[in-house]
N, C-alpha and C positions, 0 to 999 in steps of 0.2 A: 504493500499499500504506499503510495507516495505521501510524504509528510505534508501536513497542512501549511507549514511554514515556507514551503519551497514551490510555489506555482512556477512552472517551467515555460509555459508559453500561453498566449492569449486564447480565449475560446474561439472556436471556429466561426461562430456567428458574430456580426458586428452591426452596430446601428447604421454605419455607412453603407454596408452591403444591402441591408434591408431597404434603406431609402432608395438606393440605386435600382433595386428590383421593382419597387413601387412605381418609379417613374419611367421604367424602361418600356419599350414596345414589346409586341408579341415575339419578335425575333431578338432574344436577349443575347448579349455578348457571352461567348463561351458555351452556347447551347446550340443544338441542332434539332430541328423538328423532323419527324419522319415524314416521308413524302406523301402528302395529301391525306393522312389519317386513314381510318378504316372505312369510312363511308358506308352507305347501304342501310343505315338504321335511322329511324326517326329520332327527333330531339337534338339538343345541343351537343357539341363535341366536348369530350372530357380530355384535358391535357394531363398526362402522366409523366412525371420526372423519373428518368432512369439514368444509370451510369453507362459507361462504355467498356464493359468487360463481360465475360461470359456468364457471370452471376445473373445477368438480365436476359439470358437466352429465352425464357418462356415468354417474355413480353414481345421480343422480336419475332418469335415463332407465331404468336397470336396475331401479330400484325400481318405477317407474311401469308397466313392461312385464312385470314378473314374471320378469325374466331370472335372478335369484338362484335362485329355486325351480326354474326350468327347468334350471339347472346343478346342482341338488341341495344347495343350501345355504340356510339361513334367515339373513336379514340385517336388522339395525336400523342405520340411518344416524343418527349423533349429530352435530348441527351445532355448530360452534364459530366464534366471531367471527373468530379467527385460526387459521391452520393450525398454528402453534407450540403453541397451547393443546391441540390434538388430540394432538400428540406427547407433551405432558405427561401427558395421560390415558392414552395408550398405555403409557408406562413406569411409570405408577402402577397399571396393571392394570384400569382402568375401561373400556377398549375393548380389542379384540384386534387390530385393524388400523387404519391411518390413511393418508390421503393427504396429502402435504406436499412442498414444494419441495426439490430437492436442496441448494440453498444453505443454507436455514435448518436443515435436518436435519444437515448436516455441522457446522454451528456448535454443536450440542449433543452430538455424539458423545462428547466427552471426559467429559461428565457422565452420559451414557446410553450406555455401551459395549455394552449388549445389543441396540440397534436394528440391524435388518437391513432392507435394501432389496431387494425381490424383483424389481422390474421398473420400467420407465418406462411411463407411460400418457399423457403429453402432453409437448410441448415448444413453445417459442415464443421468438422474438426481437421480437415485435411487441406482445404483450399489456401488457408494462410500458412506461410512458411517462415521459419527463422533463418536468416541468412548472415553469414560472417564474411568479411572482406578477405581478400587473398593474403593480407599481411597479419591476420589475426589467427593465431595458432589454436586458441581455445576460448570458450566464453569468458573465462576468468580474466582475459586480457582486454575485455571490453571497457572502454572509458567514454565512448560517445555512441548513442543509438539514434538513428534517424527515425522519426515518427511522423505519422499523420494523425492529427487530433481525432480521438475517438477510438475506434476499434483497434487501429494500429498501436496506439499508446498503451491501451490496456493489455494487449497481447505481448507487446515488448516487456512491459512491467512484469507480467506473470512469467515470461521466459527467464528473466534475470533472477526472479525469486526462486524459480525451479532449480536454478544452478547454485543457489546459496549466495547470490551476489547482492550486497547491500546497494539498493537503488540510489542512495545518497552519494555513492561514489561514481555515479554515471550521469553524464549530461545528456539530456534529451534534446535533439536538434530538429526542429520543425521544418518540414520540407514537403513539396509536392511529390506525389509517387513517381512521376516520370524522371525526376531529378536524382532520386535516391540511389539507384544502381551506379551511376557515374560518380557520385560523391563517395561511395564505398570503394570503388576502384582507385580513386585518387588518395584514399586514406583519410579523407576529411571526416569520415565517420567509420565506425568499426563494424556495424551491422544494423540490421532492420528486421522487422516482422511485417510482411505485407501479403496481399492477395496476388494472384497471377494477373498479368504476366510478369510482374516485377521480380519475383524470385528467379524466373527463367532468364530474364534480362541480366540479372546479376551474375548468374552462372556463365552467360555468354561473355561477361567482362572479367571472369577469373574468380568470382566469389563462389561460395559453396553453400548449399542448403544443409542445415544440420538438424532440423526438426520440423514437424508440422505442429500446429498449436494443440492438436489432439494428443500429441505425445506427452504434453504436460498439462492436460486436463482442461484446455480451453477450446470452446466451440463458439460459433456465431450463428445467428439467424438473420434472415432478411424479412422485414415487415412490410406490409402494404399500409401506407399512412394516409390519413386525411386530417382535416381540421374539424373540430366540433361543430362550428356553425354550418359549414358546407354539408357535413354529413347528416345533420338534422334535417336539412332541406332536400337531401338527395340520397337517402338510404337506398331506395330502389335502384338508382343508377350504380351506386357503389356495389350492390349485390350482383348486378349484371357483370361488372368488371371482375368481381371475385369469381363468378362462375366461369368466365372466359379464361381467367388466369389459372384456375384449377384444371381446366381441360388442357391448357397449354403446358402446364407443369407435367401432367401425365404423359403428354405426347413428347415432351422433351426427354423424359426418361425412356420412353419406348423407342424413339427414333432420334438418337443424338445427331446423326448426320444431317437430318432435316433442320434441326435446331441450330446446327453449326453453320449451315448455308444461310439461314436467316440472319444469324448474328453477323456473318461476314458482310452480307448485303447491306445491313442497317448500320453497323458499327466498324466495319473494316477489320474485324478480328479474324486472323487466320482460322480456317476450319479445324485444323489439328489441335490447336489451342483450346477451342471450345469443346471438342470431343473429349479431350483429356480433362478439362474442368468438370464436365458432366459426370465423369467417373469419380471425381472427388467431392461432389456436392449432391446432397439428397434434395431433390425438387419435389415438393408436395405441398399443396395448400391445406392447412389444418388450423384448428382452434388451439388455444393455449392450454398448457398442462400445469399441474402443481409444481413439477420440476422446473418448468420454464420460469414461473413466477418467482421461485426461490432464486434462480440464477439472475433474474432481473434485479432483485432486491440487493444481491451482492454487487452487481455492477453499479447500482445507485450508491452503495456505501463506498465504492471505489472513488466515484466522483466527489462525493462529500469529503472524502479523506484528502483530496488533492488541494483543497482550498480554492479552487478555480470557479466553483459555483456558489451562488449566494445562499442556497438552501439545498437540502437533500432532494434529488429528483423524486417527484410523486409518480411512481410507476403504477400504482394501483388505479389511479385516475386515468392514465393514458392508455393502459392496456384493456381493451374491451372484451372481457370474458363472455363467451357464448354469443358474440355478435355474429359470427359466421354461421353456426347452426340455426340460429333464429332467423336469418335473412336469406340463406341459400339452401339448396338441396343438391345432394350428390357432389359435394365439394371435396370429399376425401378421396 
């Protein structure tokens, strides 16, 4: 647990970013809309924030196969370089739904209390990997860890703890994912814990993967998020999105090649990378379990212990137990 007296970098959200999002046009800097949306269904279009990695393969597959329209909803996918940026857009009202990790979302709940998690659509203890630079012979030699605020930060902290390393002896260096492999090669940082493709990129530059997060007891989930005001007015629409996403998750597991082609077309991710990722990720839309809620409370405690949040994140309010079975059928 990071000590409360040593906040290491600012929160991912900022008032300036929120203001910029509020005044931006539909085509926001750093985002990409999917080509033309799903079409073919009555009603307004729902904009969904997604990232640009294989973890979002079911969204891209649903787009490619027309599953949104099949379930009676029009969807535009809006791509962001980082999932947290999509959540910023959600709270600013620029998108109506977003996919993001449980850990990163919990970290911004204090600043975004209207966020609501409707369901889990994926989980994994293999997709994130711990990477050491070519100059680092063992984890005990780590003095600087590159992190992305949220899931990467927590996973890196747990990795150090699993090796018996006092986190007070390690500097956490905040950076964008795409920059981290090069920083590691240069020796400016000693290692990192990130999702693909960044562990593979690190290996290409001489670094080595030493563990998956599951090796030291850490897994993550991806949530489908909305804001409370929008959800209250649009629960039927959200249910249609959930139904389409559930079908897409099943088809992603059943036909990884089709999901990989859709992801390549939408996000320019090599097909082999997505196929490998699907082997490491469990895609399935489901409701929350007691074990999930226990893990979320531990994550909230982690953030409270860092001193970077004003109050302990209120996970119980944000996670909507039984929303999925109460609003959809056949989602499992």
